[in-house]
N, C-alpha and C positions, 0 to 999 in steps of 0.2 A: 575681436579680431575681425579685420575687413574680409569680406567674402572672396576677394581675389588673392588673398594671402595663403601661402601653403602653411600647414601645421608645422612641418619641419622643412627647412630649406634643402635644395638640391645643390650640392658643392660640386662644381665642374672645373676642369683645368682649361685655362684660356691662355692665349699668347704663348709665351715660352714655359708654360707649365705652371703658371701662377694660379692658385685657387680663387675661385669667385663663388659667392653664394647667390643662388637664384632663389629669391625669397617669396616670389609670387608669380601669378600668371603673366602680368605685364612684363616682368624680367625675362621669363621664358620666351614669351612671344617676340620680344626684341631680339633675343639671341637667335631664334629661329629665322627671323626675317633677315638678319645680318649673315646667316650661313651662306657659304658660297654656293651659287647655283650649280656649278659643276659637280658638287658633292651632295646635292640633294637627292633623296630617295623616298621610298614608301614610308619608312619610319619618320622621316622629317615631315612629310605631308600629313600624316596621321596626328603628329604632335602639334603642328602648326593649326590644323583645323580644330583640334581639341582646345588649344589655347584661345583661338578666336571664338569658339563657342562659350568657353568660361568667361571671357571678357563680356560677353553679351548675355551672361547668366542663363544660358541654355543648358549647361552642365555644371557640376561642382568643381571647385579649384582642385580638390584632391585627385579627381579623375584626370584632369589635365597634368597635374604633377606626376602622376604614374606614367602617363604617355611620354612626357618630357624626359623622365628619368630613363625609360626604356630606350628613347632615342639616344640620350647621353651614353648609356651602357653599350649600345651597339657600335657607337663611334669612339669608344674608349676615352670618354670625356670625364667620366666620374672620378672624382679625387678620392684617393683612399682615406678611410677614416683616420683621423689624427691619433686616436688611441692605438690603433694597429701599427702606426709608424713609430710611436713612442715605445710600444712593447718590443718591436723588432730591434730598435736601438738599443734598449736595455739589455736585451739577450746578447747582442753583439759585444757590448761592453764587458759583460760578465763571462761569456763562454768563449774561449779562444778558438773553439771548433766552428763556430757560427760565422759565416762570411757575410 
């Protein structure tokens, strides 16, 4: 595995809620650079600096991944796990009381 790749991708929601897999430091860095300036905050700054450091092999990719995931969580960008969605749909199909 390349040193800038994440062991497990971070799946975020982009656009109109479409899931996108962030597979490595460069993907995360690009997303952070494109983040609107008016929405940037401390979490963005920390994640951006971590991705920059990971691209320069100053920190591990997994450290940058954790900080990117924290940024994504803070901004409600993390996509729900597909297994949780499937389980929810199955319950709804079988139990008339579940909405």
